[in-house]
ZABANU-349017 format. One line per 8 residues: number of its first residue (from 1); their letters; for each residue x, y, z of C-alpha. Coordinates in Angstrom, 2 decimals. Example, Ala and Ser with C-alpha at 12.3 -4.5 7.8 and 13.67 -1.06 7.14 Angstrom:
1> as> 12.30/-4.50/7.80 | 13.67/-1.06/7.14 .
% end
This chain:
1> mlkhsfte> 132.68/110.72/114.42 | 129.79/107.95/113.81 | 130.89/105.56/112.09 | 128.41/102.66/110.29 | 128.48/99.98/107.47 | 127.06/102.90/105.25 | 129.86/105.34/106.02 | 132.45/103.61/104.03 .
9> tifkiltd> 130.32/104.40/100.96 | 130.15/107.95/101.96 | 134.01/107.51/101.92 | 134.08/105.72/98.27 | 132.02/108.38/97.12 | 133.87/111.62/98.69 | 137.17/110.01/97.05 | 135.61/109.47/93.86 .
17> efgeegmq> 135.10/112.92/94.07 | 137.58/114.87/95.31 | 140.34/112.11/96.04 | 142.88/112.36/98.48 | 140.46/115.36/100.05 | 137.46/113.83/100.22 | 138.28/113.34/104.26 | 139.25/117.02/104.54 .
25> vfdrslll> 135.52/117.66/102.61 | 133.86/115.53/104.82 | 135.53/116.55/107.97 | 134.87/120.07/107.49 | 131.33/119.91/105.96 | 128.17/119.28/108.32 | 125.76/118.13/105.66 | 127.99/115.45/104.89 .
33> qylniktk> 128.31/114.61/108.59 | 124.39/115.07/108.73 | 123.93/112.58/105.85 | 126.39/110.04/107.33 | 124.25/110.39/110.74 | 121.15/110.02/108.00 | 121.95/106.76/106.68 | 122.90/104.21/109.24 .
41> sadrgsks> 119.55/102.53/108.46 | 120.70/101.55/105.06 | 122.06/98.30/107.02 | 118.81/96.41/107.20 | 120.46/94.98/110.90 | 120.18/98.99/111.96 | 117.38/99.90/114.47 | 117.17/103.19/112.87 .
49> rgafgnhy> 114.35/103.75/111.13 | 114.46/104.08/107.71 | 113.21/107.45/106.51 | 113.47/109.90/103.25 | 112.18/112.96/104.22 | 114.68/114.86/105.06 | 117.25/112.96/102.73 | 115.16/114.05/100.12 .
57> aiyvlved> 114.09/117.42/101.35 | 117.90/118.08/100.59 | 117.63/116.25/97.66 | 115.72/117.56/95.37 | 117.15/121.70/96.40 | 120.44/120.29/95.80 | 119.25/118.81/92.33 | 117.26/122.05/91.48 .
65> yivngfld> 120.37/124.10/92.46 | 122.39/121.55/89.77 | 119.81/121.85/86.83 | 119.70/125.34/87.12 | 123.76/125.55/86.12 | 124.79/127.23/89.70 | 128.06/124.79/89.19 | 129.14/127.17/86.94 .
73> dnknyrky> 131.25/129.74/89.33 | 130.55/132.53/86.57 | 126.50/132.11/87.68 | 125.42/133.96/91.32 | 122.84/131.96/93.14 | 122.08/134.98/95.35 | 120.24/136.17/92.26 | 118.17/133.11/91.73 .
81> pganfsdl> 114.45/133.40/92.37 | 114.37/130.24/94.45 | 112.36/126.99/93.31 | 108.74/126.77/93.34 | 107.55/124.55/96.93 | 104.82/122.58/94.61 | 107.40/121.53/92.05 | 110.12/120.29/94.86 .
89> ftrqrelp> 106.66/118.59/96.64 | 106.24/116.41/93.37 | 109.70/116.03/92.83 | 110.66/114.30/96.06 | 106.92/112.29/95.34 | 108.68/111.02/92.35 | 111.93/109.51/94.46 | 111.94/105.68/95.31 .
97> fgkklqnh> 109.85/105.15/98.33 | 109.05/108.93/98.47 | 105.57/108.49/97.34 | 103.19/109.17/100.83 | 106.29/111.73/101.57 | 104.60/114.80/103.15 | 105.62/118.52/103.07 | 106.77/118.79/106.70 .
105> hinsrcnd> 110.36/117.97/105.70 | 110.55/120.81/103.10 | 109.52/123.29/105.40 | 110.95/122.97/108.81 | 111.57/119.47/110.17 | 114.77/118.90/107.79 | 116.01/122.13/109.22 | 114.77/121.67/112.77 .
113> efrkyfpt> 116.77/117.83/113.34 | 119.99/119.39/111.81 | 119.70/122.14/114.62 | 119.65/119.10/117.23 | 122.46/117.40/115.94 | 124.91/120.53/114.95 | 123.16/123.37/117.85 | 125.80/125.37/117.33 .
121> anqvpilr> 125.84/125.92/114.08 | 125.05/129.36/112.50 | 123.67/127.60/109.31 | 120.89/125.20/108.34 | 120.18/123.60/105.03 | 117.00/124.89/103.56 | 116.18/128.44/102.90 | 112.82/129.87/102.63 .
129> dlptrkyw> 110.44/132.73/101.91 | 106.66/132.63/103.22 | 105.29/134.61/101.34 | 106.54/133.36/98.02 | 106.36/130.17/98.45 | 109.80/129.85/96.80 | 113.19/127.69/98.56 | 116.73/127.44/98.16 .
137> inenllkv> 119.51/125.27/99.51 | 121.84/127.02/101.82 | 125.25/127.32/99.23 | 127.13/128.27/102.48 | 127.25/124.75/103.02 | 127.88/122.85/100.05 | 130.99/124.68/99.82 | 133.77/124.00/101.53 .
145> avgktnfv> 136.83/124.70/102.44 | 139.92/122.73/101.34 | 143.43/123.85/102.36 | 143.70/127.77/103.26 | 141.85/129.15/99.43 | 140.26/126.36/97.68 | 136.50/125.78/98.21 | 135.26/122.66/96.52 .
153> niskavir> 131.43/122.20/95.62 | 130.00/118.82/97.46 | 126.23/119.40/95.42 | 127.10/115.99/93.13 | 128.64/113.98/95.98 | 125.32/114.80/98.12 | 122.99/113.54/94.99 | 125.24/110.13/94.88 .
161> iidayaaa> 125.16/109.24/98.52 | 121.23/109.99/98.59 | 121.04/108.22/95.71 | 122.97/105.29/97.24 | 121.34/105.02/100.49 | 118.20/104.38/98.65 | 119.33/101.65/96.57 | 120.64/99.94/99.50 .
169> kksafesf> 117.73/100.23/101.08 | 115.42/98.94/98.28 | 118.19/96.31/98.32 | 117.46/95.28/102.05 | 113.60/95.10/101.32 | 113.69/93.31/98.39 | 115.60/90.51/100.21 | 113.05/91.06/102.92 .
177> ieactgln> 109.82/90.48/100.60 | 112.25/87.35/98.72 | 112.50/85.59/101.96 | 109.22/86.86/102.77 | 107.85/84.75/99.90 | 109.89/82.25/99.76 | 109.22/80.83/103.38 | 105.35/80.91/102.11 .
185> kidiaddl> 106.17/78.25/99.99 | 108.05/75.87/102.93 | 106.29/72.87/104.21 | 105.40/74.20/107.24 | 105.02/70.30/108.62 | 108.62/69.57/108.22 | 110.35/73.05/108.44 | 110.96/75.56/111.15 .
193> kasafisa> 112.94/78.09/109.33 | 109.76/80.49/109.44 | 109.72/80.59/112.99 | 113.64/81.54/112.72 | 112.92/84.01/110.13 | 110.05/85.72/112.28 | 112.29/86.10/115.53 | 115.09/88.05/113.47 .
201> qlepnvda> 112.59/90.36/112.62 | 111.67/91.00/115.95 | 115.36/91.24/117.16 | 116.45/94.57/119.34 | 118.51/95.94/116.19 | 115.67/95.75/113.61 | 113.93/98.68/111.29 | 111.02/99.47/113.60 .
209> rifeivsf> 109.17/100.01/110.68 | 109.73/96.23/110.60 | 109.05/95.28/113.62 | 105.54/97.28/113.65 | 104.78/95.04/110.28 | 105.53/91.83/112.03 | 103.29/92.56/114.91 | 100.65/93.66/113.42 .
217> ailkvsfs> 100.79/90.73/110.43 | 100.90/88.61/114.15 | 98.48/89.82/116.00 | 96.15/90.31/113.40 | 95.91/86.68/111.88 | 96.10/85.92/115.64 | 93.10/87.52/116.87 | 91.38/86.90/113.58 .
225> sqsiywgw> 90.62/83.33/115.22 | 88.29/84.92/118.05 | 85.25/86.17/117.93 | 82.49/87.69/120.23 | 78.66/87.83/120.69 | 77.22/91.34/120.68 | 73.99/93.01/120.00 | 71.63/95.69/121.01 .
233> tknnlkse> 69.78/93.38/123.20 | 70.09/90.10/125.02 | 67.94/88.29/122.67 | 69.90/89.50/119.54 | 72.90/88.70/119.62 | 75.93/87.87/116.50 | 78.76/86.56/116.23 | 81.69/88.68/114.80 .
241> alvlyktg> 85.37/87.85/114.17 | 88.06/90.24/115.92 | 89.43/92.41/113.18 | 92.98/94.40/114.01 | 93.58/97.75/111.85 | 96.15/99.45/111.12 | 95.69/102.97/111.06 | 98.24/104.17/109.01 .
249> rtnandgg> 102.08/104.15/108.28 | 104.61/103.12/110.63 | 106.02/106.84/111.28 | 102.66/108.41/110.87 | 101.51/111.26/113.36 | 98.44/109.17/114.70 | 98.23/110.45/118.25 | 99.53/107.30/119.90 .
257> idfvmrpl> 97.20/104.94/117.84 | 98.86/102.40/116.09 | 96.60/99.39/115.86 | 93.01/99.12/116.20 | 90.58/96.29/117.04 | 87.24/95.87/116.03 | 84.41/95.29/117.32 | 85.92/95.51/120.72 .
265> grffqvte> 87.35/99.23/120.18 | 91.12/97.97/121.78 | 94.22/100.48/120.77 | 97.69/99.22/120.03 | 100.41/101.42/120.42 | 103.74/99.74/119.21 | 107.26/101.44/120.70 | 110.58/100.19/121.08 .
273> tidvgkyf> 111.25/101.67/124.71 | 110.25/101.29/128.54 | 109.71/105.29/128.58 | 106.94/105.80/131.02 | 106.81/109.49/129.47 | 106.18/108.09/126.26 | 103.88/105.42/127.19 | 101.92/108.62/129.33 .
281> ldidklqk> 101.93/111.13/126.84 | 100.33/108.39/124.45 | 97.68/107.36/127.37 | 97.27/111.63/127.22 | 96.82/111.67/123.64 | 93.54/109.80/123.95 | 91.88/111.15/127.37 | 92.96/107.83/129.80 .
289> fpltfvvk> 91.82/105.64/127.10 | 92.95/102.13/128.11 | 96.41/101.09/125.59 | 97.58/98.18/124.33 | 101.31/98.11/124.07 | 103.17/96.07/121.74 | 106.99/96.39/123.01 | 110.45/95.23/121.32 .
297> tsekedyl> 111.53/93.60/124.42 | 111.68/90.08/125.72 | 111.05/91.19/129.38 | 107.93/90.22/131.17 | 105.05/91.46/130.99 | 104.87/92.01/135.04 | 108.86/93.20/134.70 | 107.39/95.95/132.55 .
305> rsvireqa> 104.50/96.74/135.02 | 106.84/97.31/137.70 | 109.61/99.56/135.94 | 106.73/101.56/134.30 | 104.68/101.98/138.20 | 108.35/102.69/139.68 | 108.74/105.50/137.00 | 105.49/106.62/137.34 .
313> qasygvda> 106.17/107.13/140.85 | 109.44/108.79/140.71 | 107.81/111.17/138.67 | 104.61/112.07/140.36 | 104.78/110.82/143.66 | 100.70/110.99/144.59 | 99.39/106.85/144.03 | 95.95/108.66/142.57 .
321> vvdrymss> 97.38/109.82/140.15 | 99.95/106.81/139.21 | 97.76/103.90/139.49 | 95.30/106.35/136.99 | 97.86/106.18/134.65 | 98.36/102.07/134.99 | 94.72/101.76/134.67 | 95.02/102.73/131.47 .
329> veeiinvp> 97.82/99.88/130.41 | 95.69/97.78/129.09 | 97.76/94.85/127.84 | 101.92/94.75/127.49 | 102.53/91.88/124.49 | 106.23/91.48/124.51 | 108.79/89.50/121.78 | 107.87/86.45/123.37 .
337> ellsrfna> 104.21/86.49/123.20 | 104.28/87.54/119.77 | 106.64/84.39/119.38 | 104.29/81.90/120.86 | 101.08/83.23/118.94 | 103.43/82.88/115.25 | 104.03/79.41/116.19 | 100.31/78.19/116.91 .
345> lreagrqh> 99.79/79.74/113.83 | 102.59/77.60/111.94 | 101.23/74.91/113.89 | 97.54/75.12/112.74 | 98.73/75.28/109.06 | 98.09/80.05/109.01 | 102.00/81.02/108.78 | 101.04/81.98/104.90 .
353> evmneiir> 98.25/84.15/106.16 | 101.39/85.68/108.43 | 103.32/86.05/105.38 | 100.80/87.47/103.11 | 99.99/89.84/106.10 | 103.88/91.05/105.95 | 103.93/91.53/102.42 | 100.87/93.08/101.79 .
361> qsmvefny> 101.77/95.93/104.65 | 105.49/95.87/103.42 | 104.37/97.00/100.30 | 102.08/99.63/101.47 | 104.69/101.50/103.85 | 107.42/101.53/101.12 | 105.34/102.31/98.16 | 105.99/99.10/96.09 .
369> ddegqvle> 103.52/97.29/93.97 | 103.40/93.45/94.12 | 106.19/93.17/91.08 | 108.53/94.67/93.21 | 108.17/98.33/91.17 | 108.03/101.69/92.81 | 104.24/103.08/93.25 | 103.44/105.60/90.75 .
377> addeield> 100.99/108.22/92.19 | 97.73/106.40/90.78 | 98.88/102.95/91.64 | 96.95/100.80/94.29 | 98.17/97.71/95.58 | 96.60/94.14/95.35 | 97.50/90.92/96.62 | 96.61/87.36/96.58 .
385> d> 95.35/85.64/99.39 .
% end
């Protein structure tokens, strides 16, 4: 069984709900085991990406089950006409960190991932009828056998577990923002705490979202001090500073583009692995357009290129093909390069620009406003420079 920092919270909830039978309920419930897997990023030191799509797909259907009274054994869930997709979709976006969630999790991703972890199971969490767009939670996964003849319903426990996970992520996020805000007030001429903090956010075990946000902030501010001269004719040139843009949220299906630079038109992809298959897939998506990879590693760029080439040669075996792919790896930016850029900015008195950008992007990513509240549908984020 996978154990992590949040597992004990799950066990406490199950003990509170079911007493001495709590552990037996966990051992016999695939749904609870799935939630245990999906909550390992509650620890802010976890490498796992903190996401809520599959959690909330289950949450809103279990909540619908409870609200409609099906904890009462006298009510037959088999006769329930089902929940409307629009109601479920609206509800998940009302939950903490849920404002930007899309429909994929309710429709397929939750079930697909559940099958990945439990390939021999003949059950999936979400049942749906496509013509009517009606949805049900799989009640068979909610009723767990204890002993030989008794069953318990884990619906309330499921809601409590997901609520506790969201609360843990909110607390970790608020601590992160508080640290950024505090470091913004440090006298950078006398204190190097900012460097230590940034270094900690680039460690291998840090949430992938945080790594991407911090990387973007450093690179954006760093590149902003550089300019190029360009124009339509050689006698009519203008100077323009380099500007880095984030293309979307960190878990977006963006075709391999995480950052885009103007006016040079450079593309950046953030990754945690040295996997030639992933690198070349991103390059293929962009039809061999050059990509700069921002990699969460301390290995040197030359070493990384040699590893990528070796993997490519093992996979393709044709130099012409390998060379074509390698020519599309424009640059590899590693953790030491990110730290070097940040320290240069700190020494130039531009630390606060990086911290402001980290706060700004974090609030966008996690759907918070500048007072620490979860954003409603029409709210916008504003942050003073």
